[in-house]
C-alpha positions as protocol buffer text, in pm:
chain_id: "A"
residue {
  index: 1
  type: MET
  ca { x: 15632 y: 12514 z: 10371 }
}
residue {
  index: 2
  type: ASN
  ca { x: 15424 y: 12461 z: 10053 }
}
residue {
  index: 3
  type: LEU
  ca { x: 15320 y: 12136 z: 10147 }
}
residue {
  index: 4
  type: VAL
  ca { x: 15297 y: 11988 z: 10502 }
}
residue {
  index: 5
  type: LEU
  ca { x: 15479 y: 11638 z: 10503 }
}
residue {
  index: 6
  type: PHE
  ca { x: 15417 y: 11349 z: 10721 }
}
residue {
  index: 7
  type: GLU
  ca { x: 15575 y: 11016 z: 10760 }
}
residue {
  index: 8
  type: PRO
  ca { x: 15331 y: 10742 z: 10729 }
}
residue {
  index: 9
  type: ASP
  ca { x: 15261 y: 10668 z: 11072 }
}
residue {
  index: 10
  type: GLU
  ca { x: 15212 y: 11017 z: 11186 }
}
residue {
  index: 11
  type: LEU
  ca { x: 14849 y: 11102 z: 11048 }
}
residue {
  index: 12
  type: ALA
  ca { x: 14690 y: 10848 z: 11298 }
}
residue {
  index: 13
  type: ALA
  ca { x: 14862 y: 11009 z: 11587 }
}
residue {
  index: 14
  type: PRO
  ca { x: 14804 y: 11346 z: 11754 }
}
residue {
  index: 15
  type: LEU
  ca { x: 15067 y: 11634 z: 11634 }
}
residue {
  index: 16
  type: PRO
  ca { x: 15232 y: 11784 z: 11962 }
}
residue {
  index: 17
  type: ARG
  ca { x: 15163 y: 12168 z: 11935 }
}
residue {
  index: 18
  type: ALA
  ca { x: 15549 y: 12198 z: 12004 }
}
residue {
  index: 19
  type: ASP
  ca { x: 15599 y: 12046 z: 11632 }
}
residue {
  index: 20
  type: ALA
  ca { x: 15745 y: 12281 z: 11360 }
}
residue {
  index: 21
  type: ARG
  ca { x: 15456 y: 12174 z: 11140 }
}
residue {
  index: 22
  type: ALA
  ca { x: 15198 y: 12230 z: 11404 }
}
residue {
  index: 23
  type: ARG
  ca { x: 15343 y: 12582 z: 11456 }
}
residue {
  index: 24
  type: HIS
  ca { x: 15297 y: 12626 z: 11062 }
}
residue {
  index: 25
  type: ILE
  ca { x: 14962 y: 12511 z: 11079 }
}
residue {
  index: 26
  type: LEU
  ca { x: 14814 y: 12724 z: 11363 }
}
residue {
  index: 27
  type: GLU
  ca { x: 15038 y: 13031 z: 11309 }
}
residue {
  index: 28
  type: VAL
  ca { x: 15134 y: 13066 z: 10933 }
}
residue {
  index: 29
  type: LEU
  ca { x: 14832 y: 12901 z: 10758 }
}
residue {
  index: 30
  type: ARG
  ca { x: 14614 y: 12992 z: 11062 }
}
residue {
  index: 31
  type: ARG
  ca { x: 14396 y: 12707 z: 11049 }
}
residue {
  index: 32
  type: GLN
  ca { x: 14108 y: 12666 z: 11272 }
}
residue {
  index: 33
  type: PRO
  ca { x: 13904 y: 12289 z: 11361 }
}
residue {
  index: 34
  type: GLY
  ca { x: 13741 y: 12211 z: 11054 }
}
residue {
  index: 35
  type: ASP
  ca { x: 13965 y: 12387 z: 10809 }
}
residue {
  index: 36
  type: SER
  ca { x: 14208 y: 12204 z: 10544 }
}
residue {
  index: 37
  type: PHE
  ca { x: 14542 y: 12235 z: 10389 }
}
residue {
  index: 38
  type: ASP
  ca { x: 14773 y: 12097 z: 10136 }
}
residue {
  index: 39
  type: ALA
  ca { x: 14953 y: 11785 z: 10310 }
}
residue {
  index: 40
  type: GLY
  ca { x: 15141 y: 11481 z: 10189 }
}
residue {
  index: 41
  type: VAL
  ca { x: 15292 y: 11134 z: 10305 }
}
residue {
  index: 42
  type: VAL
  ca { x: 15671 y: 11110 z: 10249 }
}
residue {
  index: 43
  type: ASP
  ca { x: 15733 y: 10914 z: 9937 }
}
residue {
  index: 44
  type: GLY
  ca { x: 15325 y: 10868 z: 9913 }
}
residue {
  index: 45
  type: PRO
  ca { x: 15031 y: 11082 z: 9787 }
}
residue {
  index: 46
  type: ILE
  ca { x: 14959 y: 11420 z: 9792 }
}
residue {
  index: 47
  type: GLY
  ca { x: 14616 y: 11540 z: 9936 }
}
residue {
  index: 48
  type: LYS
  ca { x: 14410 y: 11759 z: 10172 }
}
residue {
  index: 49
  type: ALA
  ca { x: 14470 y: 11721 z: 10566 }
}
residue {
  index: 50
  type: THR
  ca { x: 14194 y: 11856 z: 10786 }
}
residue {
  index: 51
  type: LEU
  ca { x: 14236 y: 12013 z: 11148 }
}
residue {
  index: 52
  type: VAL
  ca { x: 13989 y: 11807 z: 11340 }
}
residue {
  index: 53
  type: ALA
  ca { x: 14096 y: 11912 z: 11675 }
}
residue {
  index: 54
  type: ALA
  ca { x: 14351 y: 12160 z: 11801 }
}
residue {
  index: 55
  type: ASP
  ca { x: 14382 y: 12086 z: 12209 }
}
residue {
  index: 56
  type: ASP
  ca { x: 14713 y: 11993 z: 12362 }
}
residue {
  index: 57
  type: ALA
  ca { x: 14785 y: 11826 z: 12021 }
}
residue {
  index: 58
  type: LEU
  ca { x: 14648 y: 11857 z: 11708 }
}
residue {
  index: 59
  type: THR
  ca { x: 14421 y: 11599 z: 11548 }
}
residue {
  index: 60
  type: LEU
  ca { x: 14416 y: 11560 z: 11161 }
}
residue {
  index: 61
  type: SER
  ca { x: 14262 y: 11362 z: 10910 }
}
residue {
  index: 62
  type: PHE
  ca { x: 14421 y: 11302 z: 10570 }
}
residue {
  index: 63
  type: ALA
  ca { x: 14254 y: 11242 z: 10219 }
}
residue {
  index: 64
  type: PRO
  ca { x: 14479 y: 11154 z: 9940 }
}
residue {
  index: 65
  type: THR
  ca { x: 14387 y: 11305 z: 9606 }
}
residue {
  index: 66
  type: HIS
  ca { x: 14719 y: 11189 z: 9378 }
}
residue {
  index: 67
  type: THR
  ca { x: 15075 y: 11049 z: 9367 }
}
residue {
  index: 68
  type: PRO
  ca { x: 15341 y: 11275 z: 9234 }
}
residue {
  index: 69
  type: PRO
  ca { x: 15532 y: 11142 z: 8946 }
}
residue {
  index: 70
  type: PRO
  ca { x: 15859 y: 10955 z: 8986 }
}
residue {
  index: 71
  type: LEU
  ca { x: 16172 y: 11177 z: 9063 }
}
residue {
  index: 72
  type: PRO
  ca { x: 16385 y: 11263 z: 8739 }
}
residue {
  index: 73
  type: PRO
  ca { x: 16652 y: 11035 z: 8675 }
}
residue {
  index: 74
  type: ILE
  ca { x: 16928 y: 11266 z: 8773 }
}
residue {
  index: 75
  type: THR
  ca { x: 17202 y: 11144 z: 9013 }
}
residue {
  index: 76
  type: LEU
  ca { x: 17437 y: 11403 z: 9165 }
}
residue {
  index: 77
  type: LEU
  ca { x: 17773 y: 11272 z: 9268 }
}
residue {
  index: 78
  type: LEU
  ca { x: 17918 y: 11532 z: 9503 }
}
residue {
  index: 79
  type: GLY
  ca { x: 18270 y: 11576 z: 9683 }
}
residue {
  index: 80
  type: LEU
  ca { x: 18220 y: 11560 z: 10050 }
}
residue {
  index: 81
  type: ALA
  ca { x: 18166 y: 11905 z: 10150 }
}
residue {
  index: 82
  type: ARG
  ca { x: 18132 y: 12134 z: 10455 }
}
residue {
  index: 83
  type: PRO
  ca { x: 17840 y: 12037 z: 10671 }
}
residue {
  index: 84
  type: GLN
  ca { x: 17660 y: 12400 z: 10585 }
}
residue {
  index: 85
  type: THR
  ca { x: 17734 y: 12363 z: 10243 }
}
residue {
  index: 86
  type: ALA
  ca { x: 17623 y: 11986 z: 10251 }
}
residue {
  index: 87
  type: ARG
  ca { x: 17291 y: 12126 z: 10390 }
}
residue {
  index: 88
  type: ASP
  ca { x: 17253 y: 12348 z: 10134 }
}
residue {
  index: 89
  type: LEU
  ca { x: 17283 y: 12058 z: 9832 }
}
residue {
  index: 90
  type: LEU
  ca { x: 17068 y: 11828 z: 10039 }
}
residue {
  index: 91
  type: ARG
  ca { x: 16789 y: 12086 z: 10051 }
}
residue {
  index: 92
  type: ASP
  ca { x: 16810 y: 12276 z: 9715 }
}
residue {
  index: 93
  type: ALA
  ca { x: 16894 y: 11959 z: 9493 }
}
residue {
  index: 94
  type: THR
  ca { x: 16562 y: 11805 z: 9654 }
}
residue {
  index: 95
  type: THR
  ca { x: 16377 y: 12084 z: 9570 }
}
residue {
  index: 96
  type: PHE
  ca { x: 16497 y: 12110 z: 9214 }
}
residue {
  index: 97
  type: GLY
  ca { x: 16441 y: 11726 z: 9159 }
}
residue {
  index: 98
  type: ALA
  ca { x: 16704 y: 11462 z: 9180 }
}
residue {
  index: 99
  type: ALA
  ca { x: 16670 y: 11074 z: 9222 }
}
residue {
  index: 100
  type: ALA
  ca { x: 17004 y: 11042 z: 9417 }
}
residue {
  index: 101
  type: LEU
  ca { x: 17271 y: 11212 z: 9575 }
}
residue {
  index: 102
  type: HIS
  ca { x: 17590 y: 11048 z: 9649 }
}
residue {
  index: 103
  type: PHE
  ca { x: 17821 y: 11265 z: 9881 }
}
residue {
  index: 104
  type: VAL
  ca { x: 18202 y: 11107 z: 9804 }
}
residue {
  index: 105
  type: ALA
  ca { x: 18519 y: 11117 z: 9939 }
}
residue {
  index: 106
  type: THR
  ca { x: 18746 y: 11217 z: 9675 }
}
residue {
  index: 107
  type: GLU
  ca { x: 19119 y: 11323 z: 9645 }
}
residue {
  index: 108
  type: ARG
  ca { x: 19093 y: 11664 z: 9761 }
}
residue {
  index: 109
  type: SER
  ca { x: 18785 y: 11623 z: 10023 }
}
residue {
  index: 110
  type: ASP
  ca { x: 18821 y: 11632 z: 10412 }
}
residue {
  index: 111
  type: ARG
  ca { x: 18691 y: 11295 z: 10489 }
}
residue {
  index: 112
  type: SER
  ca { x: 18609 y: 11396 z: 10856 }
}
residue {
  index: 113
  type: TYR
  ca { x: 18315 y: 11579 z: 10705 }
}
residue {
  index: 114
  type: GLY
  ca { x: 18147 y: 11222 z: 10676 }
}
residue {
  index: 115
  type: GLN
  ca { x: 18125 y: 11210 z: 11045 }
}
residue {
  index: 116
  type: SER
  ca { x: 17975 y: 11540 z: 11133 }
}
residue {
  index: 117
  type: SER
  ca { x: 17648 y: 11550 z: 11313 }
}
residue {
  index: 118
  type: LEU
  ca { x: 17477 y: 11653 z: 10978 }
}
residue {
  index: 119
  type: TRP
  ca { x: 17511 y: 11258 z: 10934 }
}
residue {
  index: 120
  type: THR
  ca { x: 17498 y: 11084 z: 11250 }
}
residue {
  index: 121
  type: SER
  ca { x: 17221 y: 11268 z: 11369 }
}
residue {
  index: 122
  type: GLY
  ca { x: 16987 y: 11224 z: 11086 }
}
residue {
  index: 123
  type: GLU
  ca { x: 16973 y: 11576 z: 11010 }
}
residue {
  index: 124
  type: TRP
  ca { x: 17034 y: 11530 z: 10649 }
}
residue {
  index: 125
  type: ARG
  ca { x: 16703 y: 11365 z: 10593 }
}
residue {
  index: 126
  type: ARG
  ca { x: 16515 y: 11692 z: 10751 }
}
residue {
  index: 127
  type: GLN
  ca { x: 16707 y: 11889 z: 10512 }
}
residue {
  index: 128
  type: LEU
  ca { x: 16551 y: 11666 z: 10241 }
}
residue {
  index: 129
  type: LEU
  ca { x: 16185 y: 11703 z: 10407 }
}
residue {
  index: 130
  type: VAL
  ca { x: 16242 y: 12082 z: 10383 }
}
residue {
  index: 131
  type: GLY
  ca { x: 16332 y: 12071 z: 10006 }
}
residue {
  index: 132
  type: ALA
  ca { x: 16053 y: 11848 z: 9919 }
}
residue {
  index: 133
  type: ALA
  ca { x: 15784 y: 12048 z: 10083 }
}
residue {
  index: 134
  type: GLN
  ca { x: 15914 y: 12356 z: 9930 }
}
residue {
  index: 135
  type: ALA
  ca { x: 15883 y: 12184 z: 9613 }
}
residue {
  index: 136
  type: PHE
  ca { x: 15526 y: 12056 z: 9664 }
}
residue {
  index: 137
  type: ASP
  ca { x: 15617 y: 11715 z: 9630 }
}
residue {
  index: 138
  type: THR
  ca { x: 15670 y: 11388 z: 9877 }
}
residue {
  index: 139
  type: ARG
  ca { x: 15919 y: 11194 z: 9687 }
}
residue {
  index: 140
  type: LEU
  ca { x: 16272 y: 11214 z: 9855 }
}
residue {
  index: 141
  type: PRO
  ca { x: 16600 y: 11145 z: 9652 }
}
residue {
  index: 142
  type: VAL
  ca { x: 16808 y: 10836 z: 9792 }
}
residue {
  index: 143
  type: VAL
  ca { x: 17124 y: 10976 z: 9987 }
}
residue {
  index: 144
  type: THR
  ca { x: 17464 y: 10836 z: 10081 }
}
residue {
  index: 145
  type: TRP
  ca { x: 17788 y: 10947 z: 10221 }
}
residue {
  index: 146
  type: ALA
  ca { x: 17983 y: 10675 z: 10309 }
}
residue {
  index: 147
  type: HIS
  ca { x: 18177 y: 10583 z: 9968 }
}
residue {
  index: 148
  type: THR
  ca { x: 18457 y: 10694 z: 9792 }
}
residue {
  index: 149
  type: LEU
  ca { x: 18441 y: 10829 z: 9442 }
}
residue {
  index: 150
  type: ALA
  ca { x: 18577 y: 10497 z: 9308 }
}
residue {
  index: 151
  type: ASP
  ca { x: 18327 y: 10311 z: 9478 }
}
residue {
  index: 152
  type: VAL
  ca { x: 18019 y: 10495 z: 9328 }
}
residue {
  index: 153
  type: LEU
  ca { x: 18183 y: 10517 z: 8975 }
}
residue {
  index: 154
  type: ALA
  ca { x: 18206 y: 10117 z: 9022 }
}
residue {
  index: 155
  type: GLU
  ca { x: 17836 y: 10096 z: 9037 }
}
residue {
  index: 156
  type: PRO
  ca { x: 17631 y: 9986 z: 8747 }
}
residue {
  index: 157
  type: VAL
  ca { x: 17441 y: 10255 z: 8577 }
}
residue {
  index: 158
  type: ALA
  ca { x: 17133 y: 10222 z: 8376 }
}
residue {
  index: 159
  type: PRO
  ca { x: 17162 y: 10213 z: 7975 }
}
residue {
  index: 160
  type: ALA
  ca { x: 17240 y: 10518 z: 7803 }
}
residue {
  index: 161
  type: THR
  ca { x: 17311 y: 10713 z: 8109 }
}
residue {
  index: 162
  type: THR
  ca { x: 17505 y: 11021 z: 8033 }
}
residue {
  index: 163
  type: ARG
  ca { x: 17770 y: 11092 z: 8247 }
}
residue {
  index: 164
  type: LEU
  ca { x: 17906 y: 11456 z: 8299 }
}
residue {
  index: 165
  type: ALA
  ca { x: 18142 y: 11626 z: 8562 }
}
residue {
  index: 166
  type: LEU
  ca { x: 18169 y: 12004 z: 8617 }
}
residue {
  index: 167
  type: ASP
  ca { x: 18547 y: 12090 z: 8603 }
}
residue {
  index: 168
  type: ASN
  ca { x: 18710 y: 12435 z: 8630 }
}
residue {
  index: 169
  type: TYR
  ca { x: 19031 y: 12362 z: 8439 }
}
residue {
  index: 170
  type: GLU
  ca { x: 18983 y: 12080 z: 8199 }
}
residue {
  index: 171
  type: ALA
  ca { x: 18643 y: 12101 z: 8075 }
}
residue {
  index: 172
  type: THR
  ca { x: 18613 y: 12061 z: 7706 }
}
residue {
  index: 173
  type: ALA
  ca { x: 18258 y: 12191 z: 7638 }
}
residue {
  index: 174
  type: PRO
  ca { x: 17983 y: 12395 z: 7830 }
}
residue {
  index: 175
  type: LEU
  ca { x: 17714 y: 12180 z: 8007 }
}
residue {
  index: 176
  type: GLY
  ca { x: 17450 y: 12362 z: 7796 }
}
residue {
  index: 177
  type: ALA
  ca { x: 17604 y: 12220 z: 7484 }
}
residue {
  index: 178
  type: VAL
  ca { x: 17609 y: 11845 z: 7603 }
}
residue {
  index: 179
  type: ALA
  ca { x: 17324 y: 11823 z: 7850 }
}
residue {
  index: 180
  type: PRO
  ca { x: 17108 y: 11549 z: 7714 }
}
residue {
  index: 181
  type: ALA
  ca { x: 16706 y: 11636 z: 7627 }
}
residue {
  index: 182
  type: SER
  ca { x: 16647 y: 11296 z: 7781 }
}
residue {
  index: 183
  type: GLY
  ca { x: 16737 y: 10981 z: 7931 }
}
residue {
  index: 184
  type: PRO
  ca { x: 16932 y: 10912 z: 8275 }
}
residue {
  index: 185
  type: VAL
  ca { x: 17194 y: 11164 z: 8388 }
}
residue {
  index: 186
  type: GLN
  ca { x: 17475 y: 11141 z: 8623 }
}
residue {
  index: 187
  type: LEU
  ca { x: 17609 y: 11497 z: 8698 }
}
residue {
  index: 188
  type: ALA
  ca { x: 17932 y: 11510 z: 8946 }
}
residue {
  index: 189
  type: LEU
  ca { x: 18063 y: 11804 z: 9120 }
}
residue {
  index: 190
  type: GLY
  ca { x: 18401 y: 11803 z: 9324 }
}
residue {
  index: 191
  type: PRO
  ca { x: 18447 y: 11951 z: 9668 }
}
residue {
  index: 192
  type: GLU
  ca { x: 18499 y: 12306 z: 9773 }
}
residue {
  index: 193
  type: ARG
  ca { x: 18883 y: 12218 z: 9665 }
}
residue {
  index: 194
  type: GLY
  ca { x: 18783 y: 12097 z: 9327 }
}
residue {
  index: 195
  type: TRP
  ca { x: 18859 y: 11752 z: 9168 }
}
residue {
  index: 196
  type: GLY
  ca { x: 19235 y: 11627 z: 9184 }
}
residue {
  index: 197
  type: PRO
  ca { x: 19394 y: 11462 z: 8903 }
}
residue {
  index: 198
  type: LYS
  ca { x: 19331 y: 11118 z: 9017 }
}
residue {
  index: 199
  type: ASP
  ca { x: 18979 y: 11201 z: 9025 }
}
residue {
  index: 200
  type: ARG
  ca { x: 18956 y: 11340 z: 8682 }
}
residue {
  index: 201
  type: ALA
  ca { x: 19134 y: 10995 z: 8537 }
}
residue {
  index: 202
  type: GLN
  ca { x: 18881 y: 10789 z: 8745 }
}
residue {
  index: 203
  type: LEU
  ca { x: 18597 y: 11033 z: 8609 }
}
residue {
  index: 204
  type: ARG
  ca { x: 18743 y: 11005 z: 8228 }
}
residue {
  index: 205
  type: ASP
  ca { x: 18780 y: 10607 z: 8284 }
}
residue {
  index: 206
  type: ALA
  ca { x: 18420 y: 10593 z: 8385 }
}
residue {
  index: 207
  type: GLY
  ca { x: 18316 y: 10765 z: 8087 }
}
residue {
  index: 208
  type: PHE
  ca { x: 18248 y: 11117 z: 8210 }
}
residue {
  index: 209
  type: THR
  ca { x: 18275 y: 11419 z: 8001 }
}
residue {
  index: 210
  type: LEU
  ca { x: 18430 y: 11710 z: 8160 }
}
residue {
  index: 211
  type: VAL
  ca { x: 18237 y: 12028 z: 8132 }
}
residue {
  index: 212
  type: HIS
  ca { x: 18201 y: 12378 z: 8254 }
}
residue {
  index: 213
  type: LEU
  ca { x: 17971 y: 12680 z: 8343 }
}
residue {
  index: 214
  type: GLY
  ca { x: 18172 y: 12946 z: 8193 }
}
residue {
  index: 215
  type: THR
  ca { x: 18470 y: 13145 z: 8336 }
}
residue {
  index: 216
  type: ARG
  ca { x: 18353 y: 13231 z: 8661 }
}
residue {
  index: 217
  type: VAL
  ca { x: 18453 y: 12992 z: 8965 }
}
residue {
  index: 218
  type: LEU
  ca { x: 18091 y: 12961 z: 9173 }
}
residue {
  index: 219
  type: ARG
  ca { x: 18074 y: 12821 z: 9513 }
}
residue {
  index: 220
  type: VAL
  ca { x: 17974 y: 12429 z: 9520 }
}
residue {
  index: 221
  type: GLU
  ca { x: 17613 y: 12507 z: 9654 }
}
residue {
  index: 222
  type: THR
  ca { x: 17568 y: 12756 z: 9342 }
}
residue {
  index: 223
  type: ALA
  ca { x: 17727 y: 12566 z: 9063 }
}
residue {
  index: 224
  type: CYS
  ca { x: 17506 y: 12278 z: 9180 }
}
residue {
  index: 225
  type: ILE
  ca { x: 17179 y: 12463 z: 9123 }
}
residue {
  index: 226
  type: ALA
  ca { x: 17294 y: 12614 z: 8815 }
}
residue {
  index: 227
  type: ALA
  ca { x: 17401 y: 12299 z: 8664 }
}
residue {
  index: 228
  type: LEU
  ca { x: 17065 y: 12138 z: 8774 }
}
residue {
  index: 229
  type: ALA
  ca { x: 16870 y: 12443 z: 8633 }
}
residue {
  index: 230
  type: ILE
  ca { x: 17063 y: 12363 z: 8286 }
}
residue {
  index: 231
  type: VAL
  ca { x: 16997 y: 11999 z: 8268 }
}
residue {
  index: 232
  type: HIS
  ca { x: 16626 y: 12043 z: 8385 }
}
residue {
  index: 233
  type: GLY
  ca { x: 16591 y: 12309 z: 8125 }
}
residue {
  index: 234
  type: ARG
  ca { x: 16719 y: 12070 z: 7837 }
}
residue {
  index: 235
  type: ARG
  ca { x: 16480 y: 11821 z: 7964 }
}
residue {
  index: 236
  type: ALA
  ca { x: 16171 y: 12033 z: 7929 }
}
residue {
  index: 237
  type: SER
  ca { x: 16281 y: 12175 z: 7586 }
}
């Protein structure tokens, strides 16, 4: 982890040695009492934490230095995927940078995926923390998984939002040709089985343009990262 993240109330309490962050501080960073390391407060500031003592638990102090910028105004609409695929999406999309991830039931998604322990145990949030720590950021995207595609499409969006949906069959343009250089973006990706006809109709009715990443068929998690790379690249140009 490039940044050791703590919940707001954790820095005031001892960190058990069994905690993965404690092991990272002692065994990977090899910090001794008096040493400091990069740390951050979830959805708060980044700064330097100092290892004050390492007994049965670690005693830490934290000095904030700056607050990271807001997440880019990119929203992902993701067809409910297999739990392992969803883990990859949660982690890697957070690392790349997105303000919200909505996992939605679509025409061809398996709704039982929404009852996975990934969601019911809170593991989904741990994947966000791993992604944010990798990115050296404290901000976590908003995540939902209990809605249909129609539900999310009916929600109001910010003015001038560009709405794009990846599709292997009926796309009319490459993503790189239409991704905007600024402004909010909604990027939709179907589940492993792709969009159904009803999904495409709903997306078009909501103002989405169907776009592609080329002729090769990619895994959902690969397509998501490729698409985010293109969108971020356009915004940086």
